[in-house]
N, C-alpha and C positions, 0 to 999 in steps of 0.2 A: 504494500500500500504506500502511496505517496501522499504528501501533504495536500495537494490539489484534490485528490480523491476523497480524503478525509473532510476537507472543507465543503466539497460538493454534497457529501452525505449529510454533514451536520446542518447545512442550510435547508436541504430537503426535509430532514428529520424535524427540524424546528417548524417549518411550514406545515408539515403534516400534523404535528401536535397542535399548532395554533388553529388549524382548521376544525379541530374537535371531531374529525371523521375517523372513527375507529378502524375502518377498513384501510385507510391510507396509513395509519399508524402501524397496524399489524403486518403490513406487507414486508417490513424490514426484518421480521423475526422468523426463525426456523420453528417447525412444529414441536421440537423437543427442547426449546429454549428454557433456560433457567434465569430468573431475574431476582436479585436480592436488594431489598430496600426497606428502611424502617417505615416508610409510608404504607407499604402493603400490610404491615402488622396492624396498623390502626384501622385499615379498611376491611381486610379479609382475615385477620387473626393470625397471620404468619408472615414473617419477613422474606421468606424464600418461596417464590412462585414457580411451579414446574409445569411446563407445557404451554403451548400457544393458546389453547382453549382457556386455561386457568388465567393466563396473563390478560387475555381479552376480557374475561369476566371482571378481573380486578380493575383494569383500566376503564372499563365501561362504568363501573361503580364510582371510580374516582372522578371521571368527567362529569357524572351526574351530581356529585357532591361539590365540585369546584367549577361552576359554570363560567367563571372569569379566568380560568387557567390560561396562561400565556407565558411563553418562553422567549427570552431575548438572549441571543448568542453573545458570549463574552470571550470564548477561546476554544480552540481546537488543537489537540495534539494527536500524533499518530505513532503507531509502532508497526511491527511486521503484520500482525493480525488484529490490531486493537486501535480503536478511536476513543479519545477522551473528549467529551463535550462539556464545557463549562458554560452555564447560563444563569440568568436571573429569572426567577419564577414570578408569578403575579403578585407575590408578597414582597418582592424585592430581595428575596433570599438567594444566596449563591448556592448552586447545585452543580455537582459534577457527576457525569455518568461515564462509566468505563464499559465499553462495549467490545466484546471479542467476536470476531467474524470467522466463519468458514465459508469460502466462496464469497457470495455477495450478501449473505444474511447473518444476522446476529444470533449466536448460539448461547452466549452468556452475557449478562449485564449486571452491573452493580451501581447503585446510586449512593452518593454521600452528600450530606447537607451541611451548609454553613449556618451560622447563627441567624435568627430572624432579623430582618432589616430594622425592626424597632428596638433591638437590644442595644 
């Protein structure tokens, strides 16, 4: 992966999230994806979500609960099979997602949150 590829992916990824279209969001993930985030624990009771169907369910609930969800890209880093996307969410909170790819789809993701903007 090259930086230009990572930047293109991150821009499309943010646009897909900002559209709130779950089908656009889910197209980036493999059927057996694993995603780990503290936000999932609050919404579905576990921080680790296994499989595209479970991830779709979690994110559908999340989009329903956060109708003003919006991501503003702040940075993109890349590795051999990894993209790290840093963004501000609708609360002004810094978030980074580490996404591991096989071919052109994400097989593993992990989210890490900074302090709330009002802290």
